[in-house]
N, C-alpha and C positions, 0 to 999 in steps of 0.2 A: 300468075298471068291474068291480065284483064284485057278486055277489048279496047281498041284504040279510041272508041267513043268516050270512055271515061278515064282514059290514061292521063290526059293533061290535068284534069281536075284533081286526080289522086296525087299526082306529083306536086301540084301547088299546095294541096292540103299538107302533104308531108313536109314541104319546105317551110310552111308556116310554123309547124310544130318544132322543126329543127332550129329555126331562128328565134323561137320563144325564149325570152330571158337572156339572150346573148349580149355581150358588149361589143363584139366586132367579129366579122367573118371576112376572110380573104380567100377568094376563089369560090364564090357562091355558084357560079355557072358550072364549075366542075362537079360540085355536090349535086346540082340539079341533074346533070348528065348521069351520075352514078345511080341516083334514085330512079331515074327514067329506065335505065338498063335493068334495074332490079325488078320493076313492075313489068317491063316488056319481055325480058329474057330470063328472069329469075337469077340474075347474076349478082352475087354479093360482093361487097367491097371491104377494104381493111381500114378500120378506125383505131388509132392508137391514142392512149393517154398514159403518161408516165407518172409514177408516184415514188418519190424518194422517202423511204420509211424512216423519217427522222423522229417521229413520235408515235407511240402506240395507241394513244387515246384519240378516237375520232369523234367529231361532233357533226351536227347537221350541215355546217358550213363546208365540210369536206365532201359531203355527198351531193352537192350541186353538180359537180362534174360527173358523178356516177349517174345521176338522173339524165343528163344529156347523152351519155353513152347508151343508156337504156332506150332512149328515143331513137337513136341511130339503129339499134337492133331491130326495131319495129319496121324500119324502112330499108333493110338490106345490109346493115353493118355487121361485120365480124369484128369483135372487139379484141384488141391486143392490150390486155391490162398489164402494163409494163412496170414491174417493180425494179427500181434503179439500185440494185444491190452494188453494182460497180460504181456508178456515179455518186451514190450516197456516201461512199467512203471518201469522196472528194469534198462534197458540200457545195451547194449552189448559193451564192450570195445575193440572188435577185432581190432588189429592194432593200438590201442591207447596206450598212455603212462600213462594215468590216468583214474580214474573212470569217466564214463559218467553220467551226471546229468539225473535223471529220469524225465519223462514227467508226467503231470497230466492227469487224465482220460479225461478231456475236450479237452486237446491238442491232445491226441491220436485219439479220435473220429473225431475231426475236420480234422486232417491230413489224416486219413484213408479215408475220403470222397473223397479226390482227387484221390486216387488210384482207388476207385470204379468207379469214373466218367471216368477214362482214360483207364482202363484195357481192356474193350471190343472194343476198337479201334484196338486192336491187336489180342485178343483171341476170340475164338468162344464161345458164351455164352451157347450153347447147351452142351458143354463138359467142362464147368468151374463152379466151386462152390467157392464162396467167403466165407471163414471161419474165425472165430475169436477164438484164442486159449484160451480165458477166459472161453469158454464153458466147457472145460474139466479140464483145469488147476485150475480154480476156485473151482472145485468140488473135487479136490484131498484130501483136508483136511490134518491135521497133520500126520495121519497114512500114507497116500499116499506119502507125501513129505519125511517122514523118510525112507520109503521103497525105494523111488527113490534115495535118497542120499547114501543108502547102496550099490547101483549098481556100484559106481565109487569111486576110491581112490583119496586122495589128491595128491599122487605122479603122478598119471595119469593126473590129472588136471594141474599140473605144467609142463607137457610136452608141453602145449600150449605156443607158442613163447612169446606172450605179457605178460602172467602171469609169465613166467620164467624170462623175462628181469626185470620186476618190482620187483620180489622177490629178485633177485640178487642185484638190486640197492636200496633195502630197501624202496621201494615205497609201499604205502598202497594198499592192495587188500581186499575188503570186502567179507565176506562169501556169501553174496547175489549174488556177481558176479560169484562165483563158481556155483551158481544155474542156471545161464543163459544157459550154454551148455546142462545141464541136462534137463531143461524144453524144450529147442528146440528139443532135442533128443526125449523127451517123446511125442512131437507132432507127430513124425513119428510112434510111437506106437499107439497113439489114432486114427490116420488116416489110419493105416495099409498100409503105403506107400510102393510102389515098387521102386520108384526112387525119390531122392531129388536133386533139382538143387539149385545152389547158386554161389556167387562170389568166386574167388580163395582165397580170404582172410578169407573165412569161413570154410576152410577145416577141422579144428579140430572139430567144432560144427557139421558139416555134418556127420563126422565119428562117433560121439557119438550116433547118431540115429541108425546106424548099430549095435553098441554094445548093446544098450538098447532093440532093437527088439529081439536079442538073449536072453537077460536076462529075458525078460517078456514072453518068450516061443512062440513068433511068429515064424512060420515055414518059415522064410525068412530073408534075409539081404538086405535092400534097396541098390540099386546101387546109386552112387554119381556122379553127373556131375557138373563140375565147369567151369564157363565162366570167361574170363579175363576182366579187366577194360578197358573201351574204351578211347582212346586218344582224347583229345580235339581239338579245331580248330588249335592250334599251332602244332599238330602232335607229341608232345613230352610228355607233362604232361597229367595225366588222366583228363577227362572232369569234370569240377568243377565250381560251381558258384563263389566260392571264387577266382579262378584264371581267371574268366571272359573269359573262353575259351569254353563255352558250347552252345548248341542249345536247348532251352527250348521247350517242347512240347506244351505249351500254348502260345508261342510267335506268332506274326502275321504271315500270309502266306508270306508276303514280307520278313520279317526277317529270317524266317526258310529257305526259298528258297535261299536267297542271302548268308546266312551263309554257307549253304551246298556247294554252288558254290565257296566259298572262300577257301575250303580245298585244300591241295596239291594233285597233281595227284597220288602221292605215297600212301598217307593216304586214298585216295578214295577207294582203293581196300579193305582196312581194314573195312571201313564203309559198303561196299557191303557185305563183309563176315559176319559181325556181325549184321547188321541192315536190309538188304534187304530180301525180300521174294522170289526173283527169285531163281531158282534152281542152283545147282552147275554146271550143264551142261550149262545153259545159261550164268552163270558167267564166265566160262572158255572160252566160245565163245567170250564174250566181251573182255577178256584179250588177246585172240589170235588176234582179230581184231585190237586192239591198237598196238600189237607187229608187225603185218605185214603192219601197216599203212593203213588198209582199214577202220578204225574207228578213229576219232579224240578224244583224251581224254576229250575234252570239251563236246562233244556230249554225251559221256558215263556219265560224271558228271551231265549233264542236266537230264539224265534219272533217276539217283539216287535222285537228288534234287526234281524232280517231284514226284517220288514214296513216298519219306518220307513226303513231304509237303501235298500231297493229302491224305495220311493216316490219318492225323489229321485235315485237313481243307476241304477235298473234292476236286474233280477235277476242278470245276468251279472257286473256289477261287485260286487254284494253277495255272490255266491257266492265270489268271489275274496277279498273282505274277510273273510268267515267263515273261509275256509281259512287266511288269514294269521293271524287271531286264534287259531285252534286250534293252529297251529304254534308260536305264541309262548307261549300261556297254558295249553294243555292237555297239553303234553308235558314231559318231564324233571322230573316231580314238583313242578311249580310250584303253590303253593296258590291257591285261589280267593278267599281272604279276606285278601289283602294290605292293608297300610296304604296309603292313597293320599296323594300329596303333589303339590301344584300349584305350578308355578313358571313364570317367564317364559321366552320363547325366548332362546337363546344363554346358558343358565345353565351355569356351571362345575360339572362333575361332582362335585368335592369339596365345594363349597358345598351342593349338593343332598343329598348323603349326610349332611352335618353338620346342616343346617337341618331335615331330616326326622327327625333323631335316630336314624338307623340306625347312625351312627358318632359318636364323641364329639368328634373334632377333625380339622382339615384335615391335620395331620401323620399321624394314623392313617389317613386316607383315602388320602393319597399313598403311604404304606407298603404298604397292602393292594393298591392298584392296581399298584404296581411289582412286587409279589410274585405277581401273576396271580390274585388272589382275586375280582376283579370280573368279572361277566358282565352284558352288556346285551342283552336279548332273546335270551338263550341263547348269545351269542358273547363270548369272552374279550376284555377291553379292558385294555390296559396303558398307555395314554396318560393320564397324570395331569392333563393340561391340556385334556382333551376337553370340548367344549361341546355341550349338548343343545339341538337345535333343536325346532321345533314337532312334537308327536306324543305318543304314549303308549308308555312304556318299562317293561319289567320289569327292575329292578336287583337283582342277587343278589350278596351278599358271602358267600363260603364256601358251606356247605350249608344254613344255616338262616335267614339274614337276607335277607328279600325286601322289595321296595318297588315299588309301582306309581307311577311318576312321570308326571304329566300336564302336559305342557309347552305353553304357549301364548305 
């Protein structure tokens, strides 16, 4: 509770943090009302985000939504962290050109375990409930399903972009796929949600929840908040394991810290906006410091790398990772703006040197290595058959040729 004098400024400050990094918000006035009632009457509200556990390996791109949920917790949100064990067995084709293969019950539960293990590194467990939508969707029965399908027309369903494209291209759309947005929307009815958060590729599904809340007689329409997809290490494409431009949250402290330090100064601010827990005021101060040259971008990036790595590995491990990074990258005159090259684990050192164009041929690479011209992370390497395993390496040929090799 705070006095009325400061209430309005507190609400506006909260709304600024809530809107930070979002791509679109529908129903902002309702969110403002909810935050106002939290400050005025200590009345909390319900925020839902659904996760279909289709893959067990999470990266920082997945955590953008978790950061937004953590923000809501600060301003009165009780989080319903919804694991779609029921809907995950259907498969949502959002943004896809074909039907997604459904997962087995065993796969769903195995993948869900990863979410449960990681979520509380970001969210406050006091204001978080992990839910499974099979609890209410499994009890709907045939009568409930038929009632649900009567709330939405086929014409409305074909307004969804991916369904519309597939229909026009005469590609198959199963009836069960039409059920996915309805079932996701019914989750909002069952949980009596005030706000639903999701990626900007989920807009249609999120809006179905608003529609169904009206249809089922709830005296509310949930607000919808959408977050963008996070760019990967290349700063262009979305973070993705398939593109090998990701930072995994289960990677070692050394890898996580070094990968964060490898992002460009420009994309660094994007990561701060979407992933950091520092306030907007603090973020603006950092930006101003870099602008007027009172802060070096490298120092600001170090702060980000330390925050993200310590979130998942603790401060002690992160301090060691920082020290290891500085020993490799900050000594012996190694430049900060090295070319980066990505390759798979167990890559032959000569192939990496040639494919990255640091050397012209394998014979040249062999010759330089035998002559002692190659250093890996500051140590001389004379084994021309050496294979690089998973990790980040500084490769140096002579005094002037440098390469940052990121091996996965």
